[in-house]
Structures are given as structure tokens and as C-alpha cells.
N, CA, C and O of each residue as an XYZ file, in Angstrom:
736
protein
N       0.856     -1.187     -0.003
C      -0.025      0.007     -0.004
C       0.901      1.215     -0.019
O       1.926      1.250      0.663
N       0.513      2.193     -0.808
C       1.249      3.447     -0.839
C       0.384      4.521     -0.096
O      -0.745      4.825     -0.481
N       0.953      5.034      0.920
C       0.221      6.051      1.761
C       0.414      7.423      1.151
O       1.413      7.685      0.480
N      -0.559      8.305      1.391
C      -0.327      9.763      1.044
C       0.610     10.353      2.103
O       0.596      9.958      3.269
N       1.409     11.296      1.661
C       2.328     11.985      2.543
C       1.616     13.179      3.211
O       0.890     13.942      2.573
N       1.862     13.299      4.518
C       1.271     14.439      5.242
C       2.039     15.717      4.954
O       3.262     15.741      5.086
N       1.351     16.771      4.566
C       2.008     18.008      4.231
C       2.278     18.915      5.437
O       1.640     18.803      6.484
N       3.227     19.795      5.253
C       3.598     20.818      6.254
C       2.296     21.482      6.775
O       1.397     21.786      5.991
N       2.211     21.693      8.063
C       1.045     22.322      8.684
C       0.185     21.329      9.451
O      -0.596     21.732     10.313
N       0.309     20.075      9.163
C      -0.452     19.060      9.867
C       0.153     18.922     11.270
O       1.371     18.786     11.390
N      -0.660     18.954     12.332
C      -0.172     18.927     13.720
C       0.692     17.679     13.999
O       1.622     17.743     14.803
N       0.392     16.561     13.348
C       1.168     15.327     13.659
C       2.690     15.491     13.399
O       3.517     14.819     14.016
N       3.019     16.395     12.479
C       4.439     16.655     12.197
C       5.137     17.417     13.290
O       6.367     17.463     13.308
N       4.410     18.013     14.194
C       5.007     18.789     15.259
C       4.939     18.086     16.673
O       5.382     18.623     17.688
N       4.362     16.869     16.652
C       4.238     16.105     17.951
C       5.331     15.086     18.037
O       5.802     14.535     17.042
N       5.725     14.851     19.295
C       6.708     13.789     19.574
C       5.936     12.400     19.346
O       4.825     12.196     19.836
N       6.573     11.531     18.617
C       5.963     10.228     18.313
C       6.066      9.281     19.514
O       6.972      9.394     20.340
N       5.113      8.344     19.588
C       5.047      7.383     20.686
C       5.836      6.143     20.360
O       5.913      5.730     19.203
N       6.454      5.516     21.436
C       7.165      4.315     21.243
C       6.235      3.217     20.776
O       5.039      3.233     21.067
N       6.798      2.255     20.042
C       6.009      1.091     19.607
C       6.298     -0.027     20.587
O       7.442     -0.232     20.994
N       5.221     -0.772     20.974
C       5.346     -1.880     21.926
C       6.276     -2.928     21.295
O       6.056     -3.366     20.166
N       7.316     -3.322     22.043
C       8.287     -4.255     21.561
C       7.609     -5.563     21.184
O       6.783     -6.110     21.915
N       8.004     -6.039     19.997
C       7.448     -7.307     19.470
C       6.203     -7.128     18.598
O       5.736     -8.070     17.959
N       5.668     -5.879     18.585
C       4.486     -5.653     17.739
C       4.783     -5.956     16.268
O       5.854     -5.624     15.759
N       3.826     -6.585     15.599
C       4.004     -6.913     14.206
C       3.758     -5.738     13.310
O       2.614     -5.357     13.066
N       4.853     -5.149     12.805
C       4.709     -3.946     11.948
C       5.430     -4.195     10.637
O       5.798     -3.247      9.943
N       5.638     -5.467     10.285
C       6.324     -5.765      9.060
C       5.621     -5.288      7.817
O       6.271     -4.836      6.874
N       4.280     -5.378      7.793
C       3.504     -4.894      6.670
C       3.615     -3.369      6.537
O       3.772     -2.838      5.438
N       3.530     -2.682      7.679
C       3.703     -1.259      7.692
C       5.079     -0.844      7.187
O       5.183      0.117      6.425
N       6.125     -1.534      7.588
C       7.483     -1.263      7.125
C       7.526     -1.397      5.592
O       8.038     -0.521      4.896
N       6.997     -2.470      5.104
C       6.960     -2.678      3.643
C       6.243     -1.568      2.927
O       6.706     -1.078      1.898
N       5.096     -1.164      3.475
C       4.308     -0.068      2.904
C       5.098      1.290      3.001
O       4.993      2.141      2.118
N       5.861      1.452      4.067
C       6.610      2.689      4.187
C       7.705      2.769      3.102
O       7.890      3.806      2.466
N       8.423      1.647      2.909
C       9.405      1.587      1.840
C       8.723      1.870      0.454
O       9.265      2.617     -0.360
N       7.570      1.281      0.214
C       6.860      1.512     -1.050
C       6.479      2.966     -1.204
O       6.628      3.550     -2.278
N       5.986      3.547     -0.128
C       5.564      4.997     -0.097
C       6.760      5.871     -0.417
O       6.685      6.742     -1.284
N       7.929      5.629      0.320
C       9.092      6.396      0.085
C       9.624      6.262     -1.323
O      10.002      7.258     -1.941
N       9.660      5.022     -1.850
C      10.120      4.822     -3.187
C       9.219      5.480     -4.197
O       9.718      6.041     -5.173
N       7.936      5.441     -4.018
C       6.994      6.057     -4.921
C       7.174      7.606     -4.997
O       6.916      8.236     -6.023
N       7.623      8.167     -3.873
C       7.794      9.597     -3.832
C       9.230      9.997     -4.130
O       9.586     11.172     -4.038
N      10.067      9.000     -4.493
C      11.494      9.229     -4.778
C      12.221      9.879     -3.604
O      13.047     10.775     -3.777
N      11.896      9.409     -2.426
C      12.507      9.872     -1.201
C      13.697      9.061     -0.817
O      13.916      7.980     -1.363
N      14.494      9.566      0.135
C      15.624      8.806      0.708
C      15.383      8.455      2.160
O      16.197      7.783      2.794
N      14.229      8.927      2.695
C      13.810      8.607      4.054
C      12.351      8.939      4.233
O      11.783      9.794      3.552
N      11.762      8.224      5.182
C      10.336      8.474      5.512
C      10.080      8.027      6.945
O      10.365      6.893      7.332
N       9.525      8.972      7.727
C       9.186      8.706      9.097
C       7.670      8.480      9.215
O       6.889      9.067      8.466
N       7.268      7.624     10.161
C       5.853      7.299     10.311
C       4.977      8.521     10.438
O       3.893      8.512      9.853
N       5.346      9.579     11.151
C       4.456     10.737     11.262
C       4.145     11.331      9.868
O       3.118     11.991      9.713
N       4.985     11.118      8.875
C       4.781     11.667      7.536
C       3.685     10.917      6.797
O       3.222     11.379      5.754
N       3.253      9.748      7.323
C       2.130      9.047      6.779
C       0.968      8.980      7.778
O       0.117      8.091      7.736
N       0.983      9.991      8.694
C      -0.083     10.181      9.704
C      -0.117      9.124     10.763
O      -1.179      8.815     11.305
N       1.057      8.549     11.074
C       1.133      7.593     12.175
C       2.160      8.107     13.173
O       3.344      8.228     12.861
N       1.691      8.403     14.368
C       2.461      9.047     15.410
C       3.311      8.053     16.191
O       3.280      8.061     17.422
N       4.081      7.181     15.498
C       4.885      6.176     16.174
C       6.378      6.369     15.798
O       6.711      6.995     14.792
N       7.246      5.809     16.641
C       8.700      5.986     16.454
C       9.248      4.908     15.501
O       9.757      3.866     15.912
N       9.115      5.215     14.242
C       9.530      4.312     13.162
C       9.944      5.158     11.947
O       9.255      6.108     11.575
N      11.082      4.794     11.337
C      11.417      5.419     10.052
C      12.203      4.462      9.213
O      12.811      3.522      9.727
N      12.194      4.694      7.921
C      12.952      3.899      6.970
C      13.866      4.852      6.170
O      13.545      6.025      5.976
N      14.964      4.339      5.733
C      15.880      5.179      4.844
C      16.396      4.338      3.707
O      16.431      3.108      3.751
N      16.797      5.069      2.683
C      17.598      4.481      1.563
C      18.607      5.488      1.089
O      18.388      6.211      0.117
N      19.727      5.525      1.799
C      20.780      6.463      1.498
C      21.646      6.033      0.291
O      22.543      6.766     -0.126
N      21.370      4.859     -0.250
C      22.087      4.404     -1.464
C      21.846      5.343     -2.604
O      22.671      5.456     -3.510
N      20.679      6.046     -2.569
C      20.342      6.974     -3.643
C      21.126      8.253     -3.600
O      21.079      9.032     -4.552
N      21.862      8.503     -2.508
C      22.550      9.788     -2.346
C      24.079      9.643     -2.609
O      24.781     10.653     -2.658
N      24.587      8.430     -2.773
C      25.992      8.274     -2.946
C      26.323      7.764     -4.343
O      25.591      6.975     -4.941
N      27.480      8.260     -4.842
C      27.973      7.803     -6.178
C      28.815      6.531     -5.965
O      29.291      6.230     -4.871
N      28.963      5.814     -7.080
C      29.808      4.606     -7.010
C      31.265      4.962     -6.603
O      31.956      4.145     -5.994
N      31.708      6.158     -6.937
C      33.065      6.572     -6.596
C      33.247      6.980     -5.121
O      34.372      7.048     -4.627
N      32.112      7.254     -4.417
C      32.185      7.637     -3.023
C      32.734      6.501     -2.154
O      32.451      5.329     -2.402
N      33.511      6.856     -1.147
C      33.919      5.853     -0.172
C      32.765      5.317      0.618
O      32.693      4.124      0.913
N      31.844      6.218      0.966
C      30.669      5.847      1.728
C      29.682      5.022      0.849
O      29.389      5.382     -0.291
N      29.216      3.969      1.395
C      28.179      3.172      0.746
C      26.894      3.422      1.517
O      26.875      3.344      2.745
N      25.859      3.712      0.821
C      24.614      3.947      1.515
C      23.939      2.675      1.975
O      24.460      1.579      1.765
N      22.767      2.814      2.610
C      22.093      1.619      3.128
C      20.592      1.827      3.059
O      20.092      2.950      3.115
N      19.898      0.719      2.938
C      18.437      0.666      2.981
C      18.074     -0.060      4.286
O      18.384     -1.238      4.465
N      17.408      0.676      5.195
C      17.331      0.153      6.551
C      16.071      0.693      7.219
O      15.531      1.722      6.811
N      15.604     -0.018      8.259
C      14.459      0.357      9.100
C      14.941      0.602     10.497
O      15.824     -0.103     10.986
N      14.362      1.619     11.168
C      14.726      1.922     12.568
C      13.453      2.028     13.397
O      12.587      2.866     13.149
N      13.374      1.151     14.388
C      12.196      1.166     15.291
C      12.616      1.647     16.678
O      13.623      1.194     17.222
N      11.842      2.562     17.240
C      12.138      3.120     18.556
C      13.622      3.598     18.691
O      14.270      3.249     19.677
N      14.154      4.358     17.758
C      15.512      4.771     17.760
C      15.764      5.799     18.905
O      14.874      6.549     19.307
N      16.991      5.788     19.389
C      17.467      6.765     20.365
C      18.852      7.201     19.954
O      19.756      6.366     19.896
N      19.060      8.482     19.662
C      20.407      8.997     19.380
C      21.161      9.026     20.662
O      20.762      9.734     21.587
N      22.279      8.261     20.771
C      23.063      8.234     21.971
C      24.087      9.326     21.968
O      24.429      9.858     23.024
N      24.595      9.679     20.789
C      25.599     10.771     20.683
C      25.690     11.227     19.226
O      25.505     10.458     18.282
N      25.984     12.517     19.100
C      26.292     13.120     17.775
C      27.605     13.829     17.929
O      27.812     14.557     18.900
N      28.516     13.624     16.965
C      29.852     14.098     17.095
C      30.526     14.267     15.768
O      29.923     14.005     14.727
N      31.747     14.693     15.780
C      32.466     14.948     14.538
C      32.264     16.409     14.102
O      31.600     17.186     14.788
N      32.843     16.762     12.964
C      32.703     18.119     12.440
C      31.290     18.389     11.986
O      30.635     17.538     11.384
N      30.829     19.597     12.286
C      29.549     20.038     11.733
C      29.737     20.383     10.289
O      30.747     20.978      9.915
N      28.768     20.014      9.460
C      28.831     20.424      8.065
C      27.467     20.761      7.525
O      26.440     20.274      7.999
N      27.487     21.588      6.544
C      26.250     22.089      5.898
C      25.902     21.252      4.688
O      26.790     20.853      3.935
N      24.641     20.983      4.491
C      24.184     20.202      3.346
C      22.737     20.628      3.080
O      21.962     20.875      4.003
N      22.402     20.705      1.798
C      21.045     21.118      1.428
C      20.067     19.970      1.647
O      20.221     18.889      1.079
N      19.067     20.219      2.472
C      18.058     19.193      2.810
C      16.739     19.581      2.230
O      16.466     20.761      2.008
N      15.916     18.592      1.983
C      14.519     18.758      1.569
C      13.673     17.752      2.312
O      14.204     16.996      3.126
N      12.392     17.713      2.066
C      11.543     16.850      2.791
C      10.286     16.538      1.981
O       9.737     17.428      1.332
N       9.825     15.287      2.010
C       8.644     14.898      1.286
C       7.412     15.653      1.752
O       6.500     15.884      0.958
N       7.361     16.048      3.036
C       6.237     16.800      3.604
C       6.303     18.245      3.273
O       5.323     18.969      3.451
N       7.476     18.707      2.777
C       7.654     20.105      2.436
C       8.237     20.169      1.009
O       9.388     20.565      0.825
N       7.457     19.788      0.032
C       7.996     19.723     -1.352
C       8.409     21.048     -1.914
O       7.853     22.099     -1.595
N       9.429     20.961     -2.783
C       9.935     22.113     -3.511
C      10.621     23.178     -2.640
O      10.848     24.305     -3.081
N      10.939     22.805     -1.424
C      11.630     23.737     -0.576
C      12.893     22.999     -0.043
O      12.822     21.879      0.462
N      14.012     23.671     -0.181
C      15.297     23.067      0.290
C      16.046     24.198      1.047
O      15.866     25.390      0.799
N      16.891     23.732      1.978
C      17.684     24.709      2.759
C      18.983     24.050      3.247
O      19.031     22.846      3.497
N      20.005     24.850      3.372
C      21.276     24.407      3.937
C      21.083     24.201      5.442
O      20.702     25.143      6.136
N      21.329     23.028      5.953
C      21.191     22.705      7.364
C      22.505     22.187      7.894
O      23.152     21.370      7.240
N      22.912     22.637      9.050
C      24.195     22.203      9.633
C      23.914     21.093     10.660
O      23.082     21.240     11.555
N      24.629     19.999     10.498
C      24.487     18.846     11.415
C      25.882     18.232     11.679
O      26.766     18.382     10.835
N      26.102     17.574     12.775
C      27.328     16.795     12.962
C      27.457     15.652     11.970
O      26.453     15.118     11.499
N      28.676     15.279     11.656
C      28.922     14.277     10.587
C      28.700     12.823     11.065
O      28.578     11.928     10.229
N      28.646     12.572     12.374
C      28.549     11.197     12.871
C      27.520     11.137     13.997
O      27.223     12.123     14.671
N      26.995      9.924     14.160
C      26.106      9.694     15.325
C      26.151      8.192     15.697
O      26.442      7.319     14.880
N      25.847      7.961     16.964
C      25.643      6.640     17.457
C      24.177      6.508     17.848
O      23.634      7.318     18.598
N      23.550      5.446     17.308
C      22.108      5.240     17.411
C      21.831      3.835     18.022
O      22.454      2.835     17.665
N      20.868      3.829     18.955
C      20.330      2.579     19.482
C      18.953      2.432     18.864
O      18.196      3.402     18.829
N      18.604      1.253     18.375
C      17.328      1.032     17.689
C      17.058     -0.458     17.626
O      17.943     -1.281     17.861
N      15.792     -0.794     17.299
C      15.431     -2.125     16.974
C      15.330     -2.261     15.428
O      14.869     -1.345     14.747
N      15.764     -3.409     14.901
C      15.558     -3.672     13.543
C      14.162     -4.283     13.283
O      13.369     -4.401     14.218
N      13.851     -4.668     12.040
C      12.509     -5.169     11.734
C      12.138     -6.472     12.410
O      10.971     -6.863     12.447
N      13.186     -7.164     12.963
C      12.946     -8.462     13.669
C      13.001     -8.258     15.204
O      13.037     -9.224     15.965
N      13.006     -6.987     15.634
C      13.053     -6.603     17.069
C      14.417     -7.014     17.734
O      14.477     -7.313     18.927
N      15.457     -7.013     16.939
C      16.772     -7.174     17.500
C      17.303     -5.810     17.871
O      17.297     -4.904     17.037
N      17.765     -5.635     19.102
C      18.270     -4.374     19.577
C      19.714     -4.176     19.035
O      20.570     -5.052     19.162
N      19.945     -2.986     18.426
C      21.228     -2.693     17.818
C      21.795     -1.348     18.366
O      21.048     -0.440     18.729
N      23.076     -1.271     18.406
C      23.748      0.040     18.607
C      24.779      0.161     17.528
O      25.626     -0.713     17.344
N      24.699      1.237     16.830
C      25.540      1.379     15.579
C      25.985      2.815     15.368
O      25.286      3.758     15.739
N      27.161      2.968     14.765
C      27.630      4.313     14.432
C      27.315      4.536     12.908
O      27.499      3.625     12.100
N      26.855      5.717     12.548
C      26.591      6.090     11.161
C      27.366      7.382     10.879
O      27.589      8.203     11.769
N      27.757      7.528      9.646
C      28.557      8.683      9.254
C      28.030      9.262      7.943
O      27.240      8.634      7.238
N      28.483     10.462      7.642
C      28.214     11.090      6.351
C      26.787     11.286      5.993
O      25.974     11.686      6.826
N      26.454     10.996      4.702
C      25.076     11.176      4.262
C      24.087     10.257      4.906
O      22.933     10.639      5.099
N      24.500      9.036      5.254
C      23.579      8.164      5.974
C      23.213      8.715      7.323
O      22.053      8.665      7.735
N      24.242      9.264      8.041
C      23.980      9.870      9.317
C      23.026     11.077      9.130
O      22.111     11.264      9.932
N      23.228     11.862      8.113
C      22.320     13.024      7.875
C      20.930     12.567      7.687
O      20.035     13.115      8.331
N      20.666     11.595      6.849
C      19.308     11.109      6.578
C      18.663     10.612      7.872
O      17.491     10.877      8.139
N      19.446      9.891      8.662
C      18.946      9.405      9.979
C      18.599     10.594     10.876
O      17.532     10.600     11.490
N      19.469     11.596     10.967
C      19.172     12.744     11.772
C      17.903     13.449     11.346
O      17.101     13.850     12.190
N      17.712     13.603     10.053
C      16.544     14.270      9.517
C      15.260     13.477      9.869
O      14.277     14.046     10.342
N      15.298     12.171      9.630
C      14.133     11.349      9.965
C      13.910     11.239     11.472
O      12.760     11.202     11.910
N      14.947     11.187     12.260
C      14.828     11.159     13.693
C      14.149     12.426     14.177
O      13.286     12.371     15.053
N      14.523     13.562     13.621
C      13.850     14.821     13.982
C      12.336     14.731     13.790
O      11.575     15.280     14.588
N      11.900     14.044     12.742
C      10.438     13.880     12.534
C       9.828     13.214     13.746
O       8.710     13.563     14.127
N      10.503     12.286     14.361
C       9.942     11.559     15.496
C       9.899     12.439     16.714
O       9.143     12.164     17.646
N      10.701     13.506     16.733
C      10.743     14.444     17.811
C       9.860     15.687     17.581
O       9.802     16.594     18.411
N       9.168     15.690     16.406
C       8.292     16.835     16.088
C       9.096     17.998     15.538
O       8.640     19.138     15.630
N      10.268     17.765     14.971
C      11.110     18.805     14.438
C      11.206     18.657     12.939
O      11.421     17.557     12.431
N      11.046     19.766     12.223
C      11.196     19.824     10.764
C      12.457     20.551     10.370
O      12.915     21.406     11.129
N      13.047     20.259      9.219
C      14.284     20.927      8.857
C      14.132     22.445      8.819
O      15.083     23.171      9.108
N      12.937     22.930      8.463
C      12.710     24.395      8.424
C      12.742     25.035      9.790
O      12.882     26.253      9.909
N      12.607     24.192     10.863
C      12.712     24.762     12.200
C      14.098     25.239     12.514
O      14.269     26.038     13.435
N      15.113     24.782     11.784
C      16.463     25.201     11.970
C      16.761     26.567     11.354
O      17.781     27.191     11.646
N      15.846     27.012     10.497
C      16.063     28.301      9.822
C      15.712     29.409     10.766
O      14.735     29.313     11.508
N      16.508     30.482     10.750
C      16.327     31.605     11.634
C      16.245     32.910     10.828
O      16.667     32.985      9.674
N      15.701     33.905     11.468
C      15.687     35.289     10.947
C      15.150     35.417      9.544
O      14.043     34.977      9.230
N      15.994     36.054      8.678
C      15.621     36.359      7.274
C      15.270     35.101      6.498
O      14.269     35.058      5.782
N      16.130     34.046      6.652
C      15.839     32.777      5.939
C      14.491     32.251      6.258
O      13.771     31.808      5.363
N      14.111     32.283      7.541
C      12.796     31.786      7.965
C      11.673     32.612      7.366
O      10.669     32.077      6.896
N      11.862     33.935      7.392
C      10.829     34.794      6.794
C      10.667     34.570      5.348
O       9.558     34.625      4.817
N      11.805     34.307      4.667
C      11.786     34.109      3.209
C      10.946     32.890      2.773
O      10.376     32.890      1.682
N      10.874     31.867      3.619
C      10.154     30.659      3.223
C       8.683     30.590      3.789
O       7.916     29.670      3.503
N       8.366     31.614      4.594
C       7.060     31.587      5.276
C       5.876     31.506      4.291
O       4.944     30.740      4.536
N       5.887     32.253      3.217
C       4.722     32.207      2.291
C       4.735     30.852      1.543
O       3.665     30.315      1.258
N       5.884     30.304      1.229
C       5.941     29.018      0.573
C       5.401     27.919      1.482
O       4.705     27.019      1.013
N       5.715     27.982      2.783
C       5.166     27.019      3.722
C       3.669     27.138      3.819
O       2.981     26.120      3.890
N       3.127     28.370      3.824
C       1.738     28.539      3.863
C       1.069     27.957      2.623
O       0.021     27.318      2.721
N       1.683     28.179      1.439
C       1.131     27.580      0.205
C       1.147     26.079      0.299
O       0.166     25.457     -0.109
N       2.174     25.454      0.799
C       2.214     24.016      0.950
C       1.118     23.556      1.837
O       0.424     22.598      1.496
N       0.917     24.195      2.977
C      -0.171     23.787      3.929
C      -1.562     23.873      3.339
O      -2.477     23.165      3.759
N      -1.714     24.774      2.331
C      -2.985     24.941      1.681
C      -3.166     24.107      0.415
O      -4.188     24.184     -0.267
N      -2.121     23.294      0.120
C      -2.185     22.426     -1.016
C      -1.899     23.124     -2.376
O      -2.191     22.585     -3.444
N      -1.338     24.303     -2.292
C      -1.010     25.077     -3.517
C       0.399     24.613     -4.000
O       1.345     25.398     -4.070
N       0.482     23.362     -4.312
C       1.728     22.733     -4.724
C       1.450     21.512     -5.628
O       0.442     20.827     -5.457
N       2.288     21.269     -6.517
C       2.130     20.059     -7.392
C       3.243     19.058     -7.012
O       4.420     19.406     -6.916
N       2.808     17.791     -6.799
C       3.773     16.737     -6.498
C       3.447     15.585     -7.351
O       2.355     15.520     -7.915
N       4.384     14.634     -7.474
C       4.217     13.414     -8.188
C       3.599     12.318     -7.327
O       3.352     11.206     -7.794
N       3.355     12.651     -6.065
C       2.777     11.682     -5.137
C       1.636     12.302     -4.386
O       1.537     13.524     -4.282
N       0.743     11.431     -3.844
C      -0.430     11.943     -3.098
C      -0.016     12.552     -1.772
O       0.899     12.084     -1.094
N      -0.731     13.619     -1.429
C      -0.478     14.283     -0.180
C      -1.809     14.537      0.598
O      -2.895     14.575      0.019
N      -1.666     14.703      1.901
C      -2.811     15.124      2.738
C      -2.492     16.514      3.223
O      -1.456     16.722      3.854
N      -3.350     17.471      2.946
C      -3.099     18.891      3.316
C      -3.989     19.265      4.510
O      -5.155     18.876      4.567
N      -3.419     20.034      5.474
C      -4.174     20.367      6.656
C      -5.288     21.423      6.382
O      -6.312     21.468      7.064
N      -5.031     22.278      5.337
C      -5.965     23.332      5.041
C      -6.249     23.273      3.534
O      -5.329     23.189      2.720
N      -7.546     23.317      3.178
C      -7.881     23.284      1.764
C      -8.834     24.437      1.524
O      -9.282     24.644      0.396
């Protein structure tokens, strides 16, 4: 099943997501989230973006790396993740979001993180991620905390995107995927 993506302005995007009960069968939901992300040509998708307020996200950072890159991306699911540490040099990278189409901004984040999470078989993992994969995880993790990449924008940059965000919330945007708009 391919879910519609929740657009900017929907309150679920600003709420902290709830933990999933350990052992709960969510394999079908995970499959559907990958299908939804792929359909929208995304590199990550958090459950709140499909109107589910639970701590779950999927990523496919293989789409962001070239064959010549040292870093190899990964296609992975994260259940009830907890960032244990973020470290390394801060670097700027242009981010976008399926819930905020046609808007991108340079966001500064640390280059590495250590994450504790459950995989799709409810195996507890602790793993270090770096580079673009770490960035995708940080972005999707923010969704679980009710934070959007535009929340990092300040001052003039924030004011410059305000009307675009309002248009998105009203559905005045064209996408190649279905969306749910809070205001019509």
C-alpha cells in the first residue's frame, strides 16, 4: 500500500511520536513505508509523515552516494531509535523533505552519530553512522521528535520561506505523489 504523505502544517508533524510496543508486528507497515518512500522518490520516511505518530522510520541512502564515493549507503528500518551521541565536524548540506515539497535549505549537522534502535525483527542494535547516511537518519529522527528541517532556519531565511510554507499547507503545490493537506 502506498500512503499519502502528510504536508507541512499538519499537527502530527510537530508532535513527539510514541514508542512502539516491543514485538508488535509492523512488518506490513514497514513494507508499505518503503513502497511509499520509493513512490515519492525519497531517501527517508518517518511514520508521522504518513499520519502515524509512532517511532519508526525507513531510509535508503544508497540513492545519495555515487559509485566513486567511499561511503556506501544503506536501505534500513529503525524502530524506537534513540540517538546516543552526535559528534564529529559540523557540516552544511542542502536538505529537503517529502512533507515540504519544492523547498530546500542548507542545514548544519554533525557528521557522525551513534544510534540505538530495533531492527525489523526486534533485534536491539547500537551502531555508528557517518556522512550522508547519518544526515538522513538525523533528519528522519527529527520527525519523531516533532522537528522539521525548516525549524532550523532563523531570521531572514525563515521569513523568506514563510509564504511558501503557507502555500504548501493549503495544497497550492504540485507533487508526483499523493499528499494530505491540513488546510484546503
